[in-house]
KESENU-376942 format. One record per residue (C-alpha): residue number from 1; residue in one letter; x, y, z. Coordinates in steps of 0.05 Angstrom, whole numbers, plus 5000, padded with zeros to 4 digits. Layout:
BEGIN
[NUM, "a", [X, Y, Z]]
...
//
This chain:
BEGIN
[1, "g", [5225, 5047, 5269]]
[2, "v", [5241, 4995, 5322]]
[3, "n", [5199, 4931, 5319]]
[4, "e", [5176, 4885, 5375]]
[5, "e", [5243, 4847, 5375]]
[6, "g", [5282, 4912, 5386]]
[7, "l", [5308, 4912, 5315]]
[8, "y", [5309, 4973, 5270]]
[9, "e", [5260, 4962, 5213]]
[10, "f", [5259, 4999, 5147]]
[11, "t", [5203, 4987, 5097]]
[12, "y", [5192, 5010, 5025]]
[13, "d", [5128, 5008, 4985]]
[14, "y", [5108, 5016, 4912]]
[15, "l", [5076, 5077, 4881]]
[16, "v", [5046, 5077, 4811]]
[17, "n", [5036, 5147, 4784]]
[18, "g", [5038, 5172, 4856]]
[19, "i", [4984, 5123, 4880]]
[20, "p", [5005, 5072, 4934]]
[21, "v", [5001, 4998, 4918]]
[22, "s", [4976, 4950, 4972]]
[23, "l", [5008, 4882, 4973]]
[24, "g", [4960, 4852, 5024]]
[25, "g", [4998, 4877, 5086]]
[26, "k", [5067, 4863, 5056]]
[27, "h", [5119, 4915, 5035]]
[28, "a", [5158, 4918, 4971]]
[29, "a", [5221, 4912, 5013]]
[30, "k", [5234, 4905, 5088]]
[31, "f", [5302, 4907, 5122]]
[32, "e", [5317, 4893, 5195]]
[33, "f", [5381, 4915, 5230]]
[34, "d", [5410, 4897, 5297]]
[35, "g", [5454, 4959, 5308]]
[36, "d", [5494, 4965, 5244]]
[37, "r", [5485, 4891, 5224]]
[38, "l", [5433, 4871, 5172]]
[39, "v", [5396, 4810, 5201]]
[40, "s", [5337, 4804, 5153]]
[41, "a", [5316, 4827, 5084]]
[42, "e", [5250, 4811, 5047]]
[43, "f", [5232, 4831, 4977]]
[44, "y", [5166, 4826, 4939]]
[45, "i", [5186, 4841, 4868]]
[46, "r", [5131, 4866, 4823]]
[47, "s", [5128, 4900, 4755]]
[48, "f", [5074, 4948, 4734]]
[49, "v", [5049, 4965, 4664]]
[50, "i", [5007, 5027, 4655]]
[51, "e", [4950, 5010, 4607]]
[52, "q", [4906, 5060, 4572]]
[53, "e", [4845, 5031, 4605]]
[54, "t", [4797, 5078, 4641]]
[55, "i", [4770, 5055, 4708]]
[56, "s", [4705, 5082, 4737]]
[57, "l", [4713, 5096, 4811]]
[58, "l", [4659, 5113, 4861]]
[59, "p", [4662, 5190, 4867]]
[60, "m", [4706, 5211, 4926]]
[61, "y", [4651, 5247, 4963]]
[62, "q", [4605, 5187, 4957]]
[63, "a", [4660, 5140, 4981]]
[64, "a", [4676, 5189, 5039]]
[65, "a", [4602, 5191, 5059]]
[66, "i", [4600, 5115, 5062]]
[67, "a", [4665, 5112, 5101]]
[68, "s", [4643, 5166, 5150]]
[69, "s", [4586, 5123, 5174]]
[70, "q", [4639, 5074, 5200]]
[71, "r", [4704, 5114, 5209]]
[72, "s", [4735, 5180, 5190]]
[73, "a", [4723, 5204, 5119]]
[74, "n", [4796, 5218, 5101]]
[75, "m", [4800, 5182, 5034]]
[76, "k", [4858, 5166, 4987]]
[77, "l", [4866, 5125, 4924]]
[78, "m", [4903, 5059, 4928]]
[79, "y", [4918, 5002, 4880]]
[80, "v", [4902, 4935, 4914]]
[81, "e", [4933, 4870, 4890]]
[82, "t", [4881, 4817, 4872]]
[83, "s", [4886, 4747, 4842]]
[84, "e", [4871, 4778, 4773]]
[85, "g", [4917, 4838, 4778]]
[86, "y", [4905, 4905, 4811]]
[87, "d", [4842, 4946, 4827]]
[88, "c", [4842, 5020, 4842]]
[89, "i", [4797, 5037, 4900]]
[90, "w", [4785, 5091, 4952]]
[91, "v", [4810, 5073, 5022]]
[92, "d", [4805, 5108, 5089]]
[93, "k", [4873, 5136, 5109]]
//
């Protein structure tokens, strides 16, 4: 899309096993173009290791009921980066 400076902006994000990874509002990569000229590129390089650890999540319907009291109840799973690694949580789309 076109950003506030009138530059074309392309962003890429991480997925782990089909689940999006949140980097606190950042993207895995972001490119800005002025016409056909690249004017900016940002990268947030991460590596992911799938462990055989089981995580207990709040059941989707329970998470949706809680979210519906504040917003829509359209939930999806997302990994969220923390200071200790990543947590898998339900988020409102």
